[in-house]
BALOBA-1460 file (C-alpha; in Angstrom, 3 decimals):
// residues 386
<rec num="1" residu="m" x="-16.343" y="11.501" z="-13.412"/>
<rec num="2" residu="r" x="-14.345" y="13.619" z="-10.684"/>
<rec num="3" residu="s" x="-16.447" y="12.355" z="-7.549"/>
<rec num="4" residu="l" x="-15.688" y="8.669" z="-8.537"/>
<rec num="5" residu="i" x="-12.076" y="9.405" z="-8.960"/>
<rec num="6" residu="l" x="-12.258" y="11.361" z="-5.650"/>
<rec num="7" residu="l" x="-13.961" y="8.110" z="-3.836"/>
<rec num="8" residu="l" x="-11.499" y="5.881" z="-5.461"/>
<rec num="9" residu="t" x="-8.444" y="8.237" z="-4.249"/>
<rec num="10" residu="l" x="-10.287" y="8.054" z="-0.683"/>
<rec num="11" residu="t" x="-10.731" y="4.446" z="-0.644"/>
<rec num="12" residu="t" x="-6.878" y="3.811" z="-1.826"/>
<rec num="13" residu="i" x="-5.778" y="5.956" z="1.047"/>
<rec num="14" residu="a" x="-8.009" y="4.628" z="3.564"/>
<rec num="15" residu="g" x="-6.583" y="0.932" z="2.601"/>
<rec num="16" residu="a" x="-2.870" y="2.085" z="2.711"/>
<rec num="17" residu="a" x="-3.690" y="3.780" z="6.042"/>
<rec num="18" residu="s" x="-5.046" y="0.309" z="7.134"/>
<rec num="19" residu="s" x="-2.262" y="-1.772" z="5.767"/>
<rec num="20" residu="s" x="0.059" y="0.463" z="7.508"/>
<rec num="21" residu="a" x="-1.573" y="-0.012" z="10.687"/>
<rec num="22" residu="r" x="-1.618" y="-3.683" z="10.405"/>
<rec num="23" residu="a" x="2.124" y="-3.572" z="9.969"/>
<rec num="24" residu="a" x="2.722" y="-1.511" z="12.453"/>
<rec num="25" residu="a" x="0.705" y="-3.597" z="14.778"/>
<rec num="26" residu="s" x="3.311" y="-6.469" z="14.373"/>
<rec num="27" residu="v" x="6.163" y="-4.306" z="15.668"/>
<rec num="28" residu="l" x="8.045" y="-5.840" z="18.581"/>
<rec num="29" residu="t" x="8.170" y="-3.192" z="21.448"/>
<rec num="30" residu="a" x="8.877" y="-3.337" z="25.042"/>
<rec num="31" residu="t" x="11.541" y="-5.690" z="24.605"/>
<rec num="32" residu="p" x="13.439" y="-7.807" z="26.289"/>
<rec num="33" residu="l" x="10.983" y="-10.794" z="25.313"/>
<rec num="34" residu="s" x="10.234" y="-13.645" z="27.692"/>
<rec num="35" residu="t" x="8.187" y="-16.567" z="27.622"/>
<rec num="36" residu="r" x="4.990" y="-17.542" z="29.645"/>
<rec num="37" residu="g" x="3.716" y="-21.177" z="28.928"/>
<rec num="38" residu="s" x="3.448" y="-21.462" z="25.054"/>
<rec num="39" residu="q" x="3.573" y="-17.394" z="24.519"/>
<rec num="40" residu="i" x="6.159" y="-15.446" z="23.993"/>
<rec num="41" residu="v" x="5.585" y="-12.070" z="25.953"/>
<rec num="42" residu="n" x="7.083" y="-8.417" z="25.895"/>
<rec num="43" residu="a" x="8.578" y="-6.670" z="29.107"/>
<rec num="44" residu="k" x="4.932" y="-5.477" z="29.758"/>
<rec num="45" residu="g" x="3.555" y="-9.269" z="29.650"/>
<rec num="46" residu="d" x="1.677" y="-8.967" z="26.573"/>
<rec num="47" residu="a" x="1.935" y="-11.890" z="24.192"/>
<rec num="48" residu="v" x="3.537" y="-11.103" z="20.899"/>
<rec num="49" residu="r" x="4.451" y="-13.050" z="17.863"/>
<rec num="50" residu="i" x="7.613" y="-13.172" z="16.091"/>
<rec num="51" residu="v" x="6.798" y="-12.995" z="12.460"/>
<rec num="52" residu="s" x="10.326" y="-13.126" z="10.902"/>
<rec num="53" residu="v" x="12.075" y="-13.453" z="7.396"/>
<rec num="54" residu="g" x="15.001" y="-15.663" z="6.823"/>
<rec num="55" residu="m" x="18.537" y="-13.633" z="5.635"/>
<rec num="56" residu="w" x="22.225" y="-14.461" z="5.226"/>
<rec num="57" residu="p" x="24.898" y="-11.828" z="5.247"/>
<rec num="58" residu="d" x="25.851" y="-11.561" z="1.558"/>
<rec num="59" residu="n" x="22.207" y="-12.010" z="-0.168"/>
<rec num="60" residu="g" x="21.870" y="-8.359" z="-0.734"/>
<rec num="61" residu="a" x="18.893" y="-7.652" z="1.002"/>
<rec num="62" residu="d" x="20.158" y="-5.762" z="4.012"/>
<rec num="63" residu="d" x="19.428" y="-2.449" z="2.050"/>
<rec num="64" residu="k" x="15.797" y="-3.421" z="1.806"/>
<rec num="65" residu="m" x="14.451" y="-3.244" z="5.225"/>
<rec num="66" residu="g" x="11.998" y="-0.396" z="4.957"/>
<rec num="67" residu="l" x="10.446" y="-3.137" z="2.240"/>
<rec num="68" residu="i" x="10.781" y="-5.876" z="4.758"/>
<rec num="69" residu="a" x="8.808" y="-4.069" z="7.424"/>
<rec num="70" residu="e" x="6.394" y="-2.764" z="5.204"/>
<rec num="71" residu="a" x="5.699" y="-6.360" z="3.915"/>
<rec num="72" residu="g" x="4.639" y="-6.602" z="7.996"/>
<rec num="73" residu="f" x="7.555" y="-8.873" z="9.335"/>
<rec num="74" residu="n" x="9.090" y="-7.600" z="12.724"/>
<rec num="75" residu="t" x="12.059" y="-9.892" z="12.864"/>
<rec num="76" residu="v" x="14.878" y="-10.897" z="10.688"/>
<rec num="77" residu="r" x="16.565" y="-14.425" z="11.016"/>
<rec num="78" residu="l" x="20.242" y="-13.360" z="10.300"/>
<rec num="79" residu="d" x="22.451" y="-16.277" z="9.724"/>
<rec num="80" residu="w" x="26.259" y="-16.727" z="10.555"/>
<rec num="81" residu="s" x="28.873" y="-19.358" z="10.527"/>
<rec num="82" residu="n" x="31.456" y="-20.335" z="13.049"/>
<rec num="83" residu="r" x="34.064" y="-19.609" z="10.425"/>
<rec num="84" residu="s" x="33.099" y="-16.019" z="10.069"/>
<rec num="85" residu="i" x="32.996" y="-15.268" z="13.949"/>
<rec num="86" residu="d" x="35.736" y="-12.867" z="13.284"/>
<rec num="87" residu="k" x="33.462" y="-10.860" z="10.794"/>
<rec num="88" residu="l" x="31.126" y="-9.683" z="13.328"/>
<rec num="89" residu="a" x="31.263" y="-6.048" z="11.798"/>
<rec num="90" residu="v" x="29.146" y="-7.538" z="8.764"/>
<rec num="91" residu="l" x="26.436" y="-8.480" z="11.114"/>
<rec num="92" residu="d" x="26.514" y="-4.950" z="13.034"/>
<rec num="93" residu="r" x="26.093" y="-2.978" z="9.677"/>
<rec num="94" residu="i" x="23.061" y="-5.263" z="8.961"/>
<rec num="95" residu="i" x="21.512" y="-5.201" z="12.345"/>
<rec num="96" residu="a" x="21.937" y="-1.249" z="12.663"/>
<rec num="97" residu="n" x="19.984" y="-1.250" z="9.114"/>
<rec num="98" residu="a" x="17.473" y="-3.385" z="10.884"/>
<rec num="99" residu="g" x="17.010" y="-1.234" z="13.664"/>
<rec num="100" residu="r" x="16.403" y="1.736" z="11.935"/>
<rec num="101" residu="s" x="13.314" y="0.071" z="9.945"/>
<rec num="102" residu="h" x="12.320" y="-1.092" z="13.686"/>
<rec num="103" residu="l" x="12.938" y="-4.646" z="12.943"/>
<rec num="104" residu="k" x="14.342" y="-6.925" z="15.480"/>
<rec num="105" residu="v" x="16.896" y="-9.449" z="15.026"/>
<rec num="106" residu="i" x="17.560" y="-13.386" z="15.781"/>
<rec num="107" residu="l" x="20.840" y="-14.620" z="14.995"/>
<rec num="108" residu="d" x="21.257" y="-18.156" z="13.554"/>
<rec num="109" residu="d" x="24.344" y="-20.228" z="13.409"/>
<rec num="110" residu="h" x="23.986" y="-22.045" z="10.228"/>
<rec num="111" residu="s" x="27.200" y="-23.814" z="9.773"/>
<rec num="112" residu="n" x="31.004" y="-24.502" z="10.894"/>
<rec num="113" residu="e" x="32.566" y="-23.847" z="7.723"/>
<rec num="114" residu="a" x="30.072" y="-21.750" z="5.998"/>
<rec num="115" residu="g" x="29.914" y="-24.559" z="3.299"/>
<rec num="116" residu="a" x="31.983" y="-26.250" z="0.937"/>
<rec num="117" residu="p" x="33.731" y="-24.620" z="-2.316"/>
<rec num="118" residu="g" x="31.279" y="-23.885" z="-5.395"/>
<rec num="119" residu="p" x="28.011" y="-22.469" z="-6.326"/>
<rec num="120" residu="w" x="25.909" y="-24.515" z="-4.266"/>
<rec num="121" residu="k" x="27.887" y="-24.773" z="-1.221"/>
<rec num="122" residu="p" x="26.732" y="-28.107" z="0.477"/>
<rec num="123" residu="c" x="26.921" y="-28.053" z="4.228"/>
<rec num="124" residu="y" x="25.833" y="-24.411" z="4.478"/>
<rec num="125" residu="a" x="21.898" y="-24.975" z="4.045"/>
<rec num="126" residu="q" x="22.309" y="-28.168" z="6.580"/>
<rec num="127" residu="q" x="25.516" y="-29.528" z="7.868"/>
<rec num="128" residu="v" x="25.833" y="-32.977" z="6.501"/>
<rec num="129" residu="n" x="27.541" y="-34.342" z="9.716"/>
<rec num="130" residu="g" x="24.248" y="-33.925" z="11.612"/>
<rec num="131" residu="l" x="26.375" y="-32.255" z="14.410"/>
<rec num="132" residu="w" x="27.074" y="-29.023" z="15.732"/>
<rec num="133" residu="y" x="30.716" y="-29.241" z="15.500"/>
<rec num="134" residu="d" x="33.166" y="-30.775" z="13.056"/>
<rec num="135" residu="s" x="36.463" y="-31.576" z="14.880"/>
<rec num="136" residu="g" x="36.846" y="-34.277" z="17.757"/>
<rec num="137" residu="g" x="34.049" y="-35.854" z="19.545"/>
<rec num="138" residu="a" x="31.942" y="-37.833" z="17.364"/>
<rec num="139" residu="s" x="32.874" y="-36.081" z="14.046"/>
<rec num="140" residu="d" x="35.252" y="-37.803" z="11.398"/>
<rec num="141" residu="g" x="37.676" y="-34.300" z="11.454"/>
<rec num="142" residu="t" x="35.029" y="-32.809" z="8.836"/>
<rec num="143" residu="d" x="31.615" y="-31.112" z="8.226"/>
<rec num="144" residu="g" x="30.665" y="-33.952" z="6.226"/>
<rec num="145" residu="c" x="31.224" y="-32.136" z="2.673"/>
<rec num="146" residu="h" x="34.928" y="-32.431" z="2.603"/>
<rec num="147" residu="n" x="35.762" y="-29.306" z="4.470"/>
<rec num="148" residu="r" x="38.480" y="-30.009" z="7.302"/>
<rec num="149" residu="g" x="36.856" y="-29.401" z="10.399"/>
<rec num="150" residu="t" x="37.900" y="-26.503" z="12.818"/>
<rec num="151" residu="v" x="35.077" y="-25.994" z="15.171"/>
<rec num="152" residu="t" x="35.341" y="-28.433" z="18.449"/>
<rec num="153" residu="q" x="32.419" y="-28.477" z="20.956"/>
<rec num="154" residu="e" x="34.425" y="-26.355" z="22.932"/>
<rec num="155" residu="k" x="35.413" y="-23.557" z="20.099"/>
<rec num="156" residu="f" x="31.234" y="-23.987" z="19.088"/>
<rec num="157" residu="i" x="30.269" y="-22.627" z="22.976"/>
<rec num="158" residu="e" x="33.302" y="-20.094" z="22.813"/>
<rec num="159" residu="d" x="31.943" y="-18.649" z="19.579"/>
<rec num="160" residu="w" x="28.294" y="-17.989" z="21.230"/>
<rec num="161" residu="r" x="30.050" y="-16.453" z="24.041"/>
<rec num="162" residu="t" x="31.854" y="-13.931" z="21.794"/>
<rec num="163" residu="v" x="28.507" y="-13.569" z="20.063"/>
<rec num="164" residu="a" x="26.827" y="-12.566" z="23.320"/>
<rec num="165" residu="r" x="29.323" y="-10.556" z="24.559"/>
<rec num="166" residu="h" x="29.208" y="-8.379" z="21.585"/>
<rec num="167" residu="f" x="25.433" y="-8.102" z="21.129"/>
<rec num="168" residu="r" x="24.987" y="-7.806" z="25.313"/>
<rec num="169" residu="s" x="23.734" y="-4.200" z="24.847"/>
<rec num="170" residu="n" x="22.242" y="-4.190" z="21.464"/>
<rec num="171" residu="p" x="18.539" y="-4.078" z="21.978"/>
<rec num="172" residu="t" x="17.906" y="-5.053" z="18.067"/>
<rec num="173" residu="v" x="19.078" y="-8.385" z="18.767"/>
<rec num="174" residu="i" x="15.991" y="-10.471" z="20.723"/>
<rec num="175" residu="g" x="17.654" y="-13.950" z="20.512"/>
<rec num="176" residu="y" x="19.651" y="-16.591" z="19.462"/>
<rec num="177" residu="d" x="18.878" y="-19.777" z="17.388"/>
<rec num="178" residu="l" x="21.673" y="-22.230" z="18.631"/>
<rec num="179" residu="w" x="22.276" y="-24.291" z="15.448"/>
<rec num="180" residu="n" x="20.498" y="-24.732" z="12.243"/>
<rec num="181" residu="e" x="18.623" y="-28.091" z="11.487"/>
<rec num="182" residu="p" x="20.560" y="-30.832" z="12.961"/>
<rec num="183" residu="s" x="20.036" y="-34.166" z="11.475"/>
<rec num="184" residu="g" x="18.624" y="-37.168" z="13.286"/>
<rec num="185" residu="y" x="20.042" y="-40.052" z="11.231"/>
<rec num="186" residu="p" x="21.754" y="-42.873" z="12.926"/>
<rec num="187" residu="g" x="25.338" y="-41.607" z="14.169"/>
<rec num="188" residu="m" x="24.201" y="-38.057" z="14.019"/>
<rec num="189" residu="s" x="22.046" y="-35.691" z="16.672"/>
<rec num="190" residu="t" x="19.770" y="-37.048" z="19.158"/>
<rec num="191" residu="w" x="17.640" y="-35.771" z="22.079"/>
<rec num="192" residu="e" x="16.730" y="-38.165" z="24.583"/>
<rec num="193" residu="p" x="19.018" y="-39.620" z="27.562"/>
<rec num="194" residu="g" x="21.345" y="-42.354" z="26.268"/>
<rec num="195" residu="e" x="24.890" y="-44.070" z="25.531"/>
<rec num="196" residu="r" x="25.888" y="-41.234" z="22.964"/>
<rec num="197" residu="d" x="25.350" y="-38.481" z="25.442"/>
<rec num="198" residu="p" x="26.810" y="-36.007" z="25.262"/>
<rec num="199" residu="m" x="28.529" y="-36.043" z="21.779"/>
<rec num="200" residu="h" x="25.393" y="-36.509" z="20.107"/>
<rec num="201" residu="n" x="23.021" y="-34.750" z="22.188"/>
<rec num="202" residu="i" x="21.352" y="-31.685" z="21.063"/>
<rec num="203" residu="r" x="19.245" y="-31.139" z="24.074"/>
<rec num="204" residu="l" x="22.409" y="-31.109" z="26.356"/>
<rec num="205" residu="m" x="24.133" y="-29.028" z="23.558"/>
<rec num="206" residu="c" x="21.200" y="-26.345" z="23.947"/>
<rec num="207" residu="e" x="21.766" y="-26.351" z="27.492"/>
<rec num="208" residu="r" x="25.441" y="-25.856" z="27.543"/>
<rec num="209" residu="a" x="25.247" y="-23.010" z="25.088"/>
<rec num="210" residu="g" x="22.238" y="-21.519" z="26.149"/>
<rec num="211" residu="n" x="23.338" y="-21.187" z="29.702"/>
<rec num="212" residu="a" x="26.919" y="-19.785" z="28.591"/>
<rec num="213" residu="i" x="24.981" y="-17.234" z="26.555"/>
<rec num="214" residu="l" x="22.578" y="-16.216" z="29.577"/>
<rec num="215" residu="a" x="25.357" y="-15.878" z="31.920"/>
<rec num="216" residu="i" x="26.564" y="-12.982" z="29.859"/>
<rec num="217" residu="d" x="23.183" y="-11.646" z="28.738"/>
<rec num="218" residu="p" x="20.128" y="-13.126" z="30.609"/>
<rec num="219" residu="a" x="17.807" y="-10.545" z="28.451"/>
<rec num="220" residu="k" x="17.899" y="-12.599" z="25.250"/>
<rec num="221" residu="l" x="15.737" y="-15.744" z="23.984"/>
<rec num="222" residu="i" x="17.645" y="-18.920" z="23.502"/>
<rec num="223" residu="v" x="16.275" y="-20.985" z="20.393"/>
<rec num="224" residu="c" x="16.864" y="-24.834" z="20.319"/>
<rec num="225" residu="e" x="15.936" y="-26.589" z="17.133"/>
<rec num="226" residu="g" x="15.273" y="-30.564" z="17.510"/>
<rec num="227" residu="p" x="16.728" y="-33.028" z="15.373"/>
<rec num="228" residu="m" x="15.295" y="-33.802" z="11.859"/>
<rec num="229" residu="n" x="14.042" y="-37.507" z="12.179"/>
<rec num="230" residu="a" x="12.627" y="-38.192" z="8.474"/>
<rec num="231" residu="q" x="11.725" y="-42.075" z="9.464"/>
<rec num="232" residu="r" x="10.039" y="-41.892" z="12.751"/>
<rec num="233" residu="s" x="10.188" y="-39.590" z="15.825"/>
<rec num="234" residu="l" x="11.674" y="-40.217" z="18.878"/>
<rec num="235" residu="a" x="8.269" y="-40.648" z="20.802"/>
<rec num="236" residu="d" x="6.333" y="-42.941" z="18.162"/>
<rec num="237" residu="p" x="8.016" y="-45.001" z="15.326"/>
<rec num="238" residu="r" x="4.859" y="-44.565" z="13.289"/>
<rec num="239" residu="t" x="5.268" y="-40.772" z="13.231"/>
<rec num="240" residu="p" x="8.148" y="-38.997" z="11.156"/>
<rec num="241" residu="a" x="9.411" y="-35.941" z="12.240"/>
<rec num="242" residu="p" x="11.222" y="-33.985" z="9.257"/>
<rec num="243" residu="w" x="10.858" y="-30.708" z="10.415"/>
<rec num="244" residu="g" x="12.666" y="-31.128" z="13.600"/>
<rec num="245" residu="d" x="11.952" y="-33.706" z="16.240"/>
<rec num="246" residu="l" x="10.488" y="-32.297" z="19.320"/>
<rec num="247" residu="s" x="8.384" y="-35.351" z="20.494"/>
<rec num="248" residu="v" x="10.466" y="-36.122" z="23.730"/>
<rec num="249" residu="a" x="11.101" y="-32.268" z="24.681"/>
<rec num="250" residu="g" x="7.951" y="-32.331" z="27.155"/>
<rec num="251" residu="k" x="9.500" y="-35.305" z="28.731"/>
<rec num="252" residu="y" x="12.949" y="-34.252" z="28.610"/>
<rec num="253" residu="p" x="13.085" y="-30.544" z="28.436"/>
<rec num="254" residu="v" x="16.174" y="-28.439" z="27.697"/>
<rec num="255" residu="q" x="16.658" y="-27.044" z="31.291"/>
<rec num="256" residu="l" x="18.375" y="-23.152" z="30.895"/>
<rec num="257" residu="s" x="19.361" y="-21.230" z="34.155"/>
<rec num="258" residu="v" x="16.866" y="-18.624" z="33.185"/>
<rec num="259" residu="a" x="13.709" y="-20.560" z="32.958"/>
<rec num="260" residu="d" x="11.757" y="-18.023" z="30.905"/>
<rec num="261" residu="k" x="13.955" y="-17.700" z="27.866"/>
<rec num="262" residu="l" x="13.657" y="-21.239" z="26.198"/>
<rec num="263" residu="v" x="12.035" y="-21.360" z="22.417"/>
<rec num="264" residu="y" x="11.726" y="-24.415" z="20.827"/>
<rec num="265" residu="s" x="12.055" y="-24.523" z="17.035"/>
<rec num="266" residu="v" x="10.943" y="-26.503" z="13.715"/>
<rec num="267" residu="h" x="11.248" y="-26.017" z="10.240"/>
<rec num="268" residu="d" x="8.629" y="-26.638" z="7.432"/>
<rec num="269" residu="y" x="8.592" y="-26.807" z="3.659"/>
<rec num="270" residu="p" x="6.194" y="-28.242" z="1.168"/>
<rec num="271" residu="t" x="6.876" y="-31.690" z="-0.485"/>
<rec num="272" residu="e" x="8.349" y="-29.798" z="-3.489"/>
<rec num="273" residu="i" x="11.239" y="-28.432" z="-1.538"/>
<rec num="274" residu="g" x="11.310" y="-30.549" z="1.653"/>
<rec num="275" residu="g" x="10.857" y="-33.849" z="-0.131"/>
<rec num="276" residu="y" x="8.456" y="-35.159" z="2.483"/>
<rec num="277" residu="k" x="4.594" y="-36.397" z="2.337"/>
<rec num="278" residu="p" x="2.117" y="-35.278" z="3.108"/>
<rec num="279" residu="d" x="2.588" y="-31.732" z="3.708"/>
<rec num="280" residu="s" x="-1.264" y="-31.127" z="4.059"/>
<rec num="281" residu="g" x="-4.325" y="-32.246" z="5.288"/>
<rec num="282" residu="p" x="-5.509" y="-34.430" z="8.401"/>
<rec num="283" residu="v" x="-2.320" y="-36.831" z="8.502"/>
<rec num="284" residu="k" x="0.110" y="-33.801" z="8.358"/>
<rec num="285" residu="v" x="-1.993" y="-32.422" z="11.300"/>
<rec num="286" residu="g" x="-1.837" y="-35.277" z="13.391"/>
<rec num="287" residu="q" x="1.951" y="-35.816" z="12.754"/>
<rec num="288" residu="m" x="2.406" y="-31.927" z="14.102"/>
<rec num="289" residu="n" x="0.388" y="-32.745" z="16.984"/>
<rec num="290" residu="t" x="2.744" y="-35.406" z="18.121"/>
<rec num="291" residu="v" x="6.136" y="-34.083" z="16.962"/>
<rec num="292" residu="w" x="5.938" y="-30.088" z="18.313"/>
<rec num="293" residu="g" x="2.011" y="-28.835" z="18.492"/>
<rec num="294" residu="y" x="1.512" y="-30.572" z="21.829"/>
<rec num="295" residu="l" x="4.117" y="-28.200" z="23.369"/>
<rec num="296" residu="v" x="1.805" y="-25.251" z="22.352"/>
<rec num="297" residu="r" x="-1.501" y="-27.154" z="22.841"/>
<rec num="298" residu="d" x="-0.772" y="-28.037" z="26.356"/>
<rec num="299" residu="h" x="1.040" y="-24.827" z="27.431"/>
<rec num="300" residu="i" x="4.241" y="-26.085" z="27.681"/>
<rec num="301" residu="a" x="6.743" y="-23.890" z="25.813"/>
<rec num="302" residu="p" x="6.570" y="-21.695" z="22.582"/>
<rec num="303" residu="v" x="7.449" y="-23.131" z="19.430"/>
<rec num="304" residu="w" x="8.720" y="-20.905" z="16.432"/>
<rec num="305" residu="i" x="8.504" y="-22.197" z="12.762"/>
<rec num="306" residu="g" x="12.036" y="-20.790" z="12.457"/>
<rec num="307" residu="e" x="12.076" y="-21.539" z="8.332"/>
<rec num="308" residu="m" x="9.365" y="-22.234" z="5.977"/>
<rec num="309" residu="g" x="8.460" y="-20.761" z="2.649"/>
<rec num="310" residu="a" x="7.534" y="-21.656" z="-1.027"/>
<rec num="311" residu="n" x="7.115" y="-19.711" z="-4.159"/>
<rec num="312" residu="m" x="2.931" y="-20.382" z="-3.799"/>
<rec num="313" residu="t" x="2.677" y="-21.415" z="-7.652"/>
<rec num="314" residu="t" x="1.196" y="-24.740" z="-7.255"/>
<rec num="315" residu="a" x="-1.730" y="-26.371" z="-5.693"/>
<rec num="316" residu="d" x="0.304" y="-28.664" z="-3.496"/>
<rec num="317" residu="q" x="2.022" y="-25.431" z="-2.246"/>
<rec num="318" residu="r" x="-1.179" y="-23.492" z="-1.509"/>
<rec num="319" residu="a" x="-2.552" y="-26.902" z="0.069"/>
<rec num="320" residu="w" x="0.653" y="-26.815" z="2.388"/>
<rec num="321" residu="a" x="0.416" y="-23.286" z="3.175"/>
<rec num="322" residu="k" x="-3.363" y="-23.535" z="4.002"/>
<rec num="323" residu="t" x="-3.003" y="-26.356" z="6.533"/>
<rec num="324" residu="l" x="0.459" y="-24.444" z="8.372"/>
<rec num="325" residu="i" x="-1.448" y="-21.219" z="8.383"/>
<rec num="326" residu="d" x="-4.693" y="-23.021" z="10.115"/>
<rec num="327" residu="y" x="-2.761" y="-24.735" z="12.422"/>
<rec num="328" residu="a" x="-0.392" y="-21.899" z="13.394"/>
<rec num="329" residu="n" x="-3.477" y="-19.474" z="13.840"/>
<rec num="330" residu="g" x="-5.188" y="-21.959" z="15.934"/>
<rec num="331" residu="e" x="-7.807" y="-22.884" z="13.624"/>
<rec num="332" residu="l" x="-7.409" y="-26.856" z="14.007"/>
<rec num="333" residu="g" x="-8.164" y="-27.227" z="17.861"/>
<rec num="334" residu="a" x="-10.930" y="-29.868" z="16.714"/>
<rec num="335" residu="a" x="-8.061" y="-31.958" z="15.384"/>
<rec num="336" residu="g" x="-6.055" y="-31.770" z="18.095"/>
<rec num="337" residu="g" x="-3.941" y="-28.592" z="17.314"/>
<rec num="338" residu="p" x="-3.129" y="-25.598" z="19.472"/>
<rec num="339" residu="t" x="-6.007" y="-22.950" z="20.055"/>
<rec num="340" residu="f" x="-5.218" y="-19.514" z="21.544"/>
<rec num="341" residu="a" x="-7.609" y="-17.196" z="23.816"/>
<rec num="342" residu="d" x="-8.253" y="-13.693" z="23.812"/>
<rec num="343" residu="g" x="-4.741" y="-11.922" z="24.327"/>
<rec num="344" residu="e" x="-2.874" y="-14.766" z="23.301"/>
<rec num="345" residu="q" x="-1.211" y="-15.064" z="20.005"/>
<rec num="346" residu="g" x="-0.545" y="-17.912" z="17.504"/>
<rec num="347" residu="v" x="2.573" y="-19.492" z="16.482"/>
<rec num="348" residu="g" x="5.355" y="-17.617" z="15.470"/>
<rec num="349" residu="t" x="6.911" y="-17.880" z="12.015"/>
<rec num="350" residu="d" x="10.133" y="-17.418" z="9.729"/>
<rec num="351" residu="w" x="9.635" y="-17.202" z="6.037"/>
<rec num="352" residu="w" x="12.773" y="-17.726" z="3.681"/>
<rec num="353" residu="f" x="13.570" y="-15.949" z="2.312"/>
<rec num="354" residu="a" x="14.739" y="-12.324" z="2.107"/>
<rec num="355" residu="g" x="16.045" y="-11.841" z="-1.269"/>
<rec num="356" residu="y" x="15.779" y="-13.011" z="-4.796"/>
<rec num="357" residu="q" x="17.178" y="-15.775" z="-6.559"/>
<rec num="358" residu="a" x="15.854" y="-16.793" z="-10.064"/>
<rec num="359" residu="y" x="16.376" y="-20.232" z="-9.974"/>
<rec num="360" residu="g" x="15.865" y="-20.634" z="-6.305"/>
<rec num="361" residu="n" x="13.152" y="-22.634" z="-4.691"/>
<rec num="362" residu="p" x="11.483" y="-20.819" z="-3.341"/>
<rec num="363" residu="t" x="12.981" y="-17.623" z="-5.244"/>
<rec num="364" residu="g" x="12.331" y="-15.256" z="-2.232"/>
<rec num="365" residu="i" x="10.212" y="-12.412" z="-1.275"/>
<rec num="366" residu="f" x="11.370" y="-10.256" z="-3.969"/>
<rec num="367" residu="d" x="10.940" y="-10.452" z="-7.609"/>
<rec num="368" residu="v" x="13.594" y="-9.451" z="-10.356"/>
<rec num="369" residu="t" x="12.399" y="-5.819" z="-10.288"/>
<rec num="370" residu="g" x="13.116" y="-5.422" z="-6.452"/>
<rec num="371" residu="h" x="9.539" y="-5.260" z="-5.598"/>
<rec num="372" residu="l" x="7.455" y="-7.764" z="-3.090"/>
<rec num="373" residu="n" x="6.283" y="-10.987" z="-4.562"/>
<rec num="374" residu="a" x="2.659" y="-10.634" z="-4.133"/>
<rec num="375" residu="l" x="2.086" y="-14.330" z="-4.197"/>
<rec num="376" residu="q" x="4.199" y="-15.099" z="-1.351"/>
<rec num="377" residu="r" x="3.009" y="-11.923" z="0.488"/>
<rec num="378" residu="a" x="-0.417" y="-12.997" z="0.057"/>
<rec num="379" residu="t" x="0.553" y="-15.866" z="2.220"/>
<rec num="380" residu="y" x="3.327" y="-15.029" z="5.069"/>
<rec num="381" residu="s" x="0.734" y="-12.090" z="5.624"/>
<rec num="382" residu="q" x="-1.740" y="-14.228" z="7.193"/>
<rec num="383" residu="f" x="0.841" y="-14.981" z="10.246"/>
<rec num="384" residu="r" x="0.427" y="-11.365" z="11.258"/>
<rec num="385" residu="g" x="-0.016" y="-10.961" z="15.397"/>
<rec num="386" residu="r" x="-3.799" y="-10.635" z="16.082"/>
């Protein structure tokens, strides 16, 4: 019996060591990061994979950075809003905690006014007016949730300059996600050249804001999300792009003053959360190929799945995850998806979110006891670097 106990103990220790080694292998070192074709590379030229978890400043998880790192994440996508630009000290504290656990941070401008009053804070998850500003220009003077607009296009750019100056010498901050989930419905954000430029053109905003940041700090990655076109993509009226429409980014790319800093981004959730069908299977794969996968497959630019997540409790969620895991890991090349050679990494990801909300959808990576949720961990762990 003692021999069996010893064997089991050694096996457990070996398994824990192996798990630690896998988690350590995903740590991002030799920063700053740049891009090369469809890959994100470190300062040594080695391909790396950003495996991130989302967080907002007041969700109470910034004291769990050690558990976040233990789960295999190497980055935190940290939200801020233009209304809170004078509260960078809050971000400083969270970023310092992340750095102590060897995590990097990508800062994401999530909304202009930080949401409307009330428990659900509409316009925080996605600004309803579909634009990156809510005063002047094409706006009606509000953010779409009855909040008076205070952010002009000029203030939006200046706020990013403020952030860039503040974190210029901070090695934990590796990039900036310029605007969360621009809506692509009529009258909102678009991408291609047209009569509504530049008041609606998210591509031109990414160039203007990205270049303003790079003039201050040329080391950071610049993340640009496409407009969410739920009915039809810009390239193909038969193909929707609810995850962010990058279907014409190959033809009309974002042009930055530092060419190897651009990362495109989409968001992807299962039907039970995002509301879009199908969320798995060959039709979904074909849609991803058209909307954003071609950028990776054809070595044009990296794409980062900047939000994704589910509780992993239903068959639909499991099917969604299987399709996305196989696609991001390069297993669906026969269906037109991207593939990755030796020395390359799969598509980077960001799991939503680092916290726990009993009635959230998803509830977060922790359970009610503060431990890591096993069902979710079994899924997002499959996106670790190779």
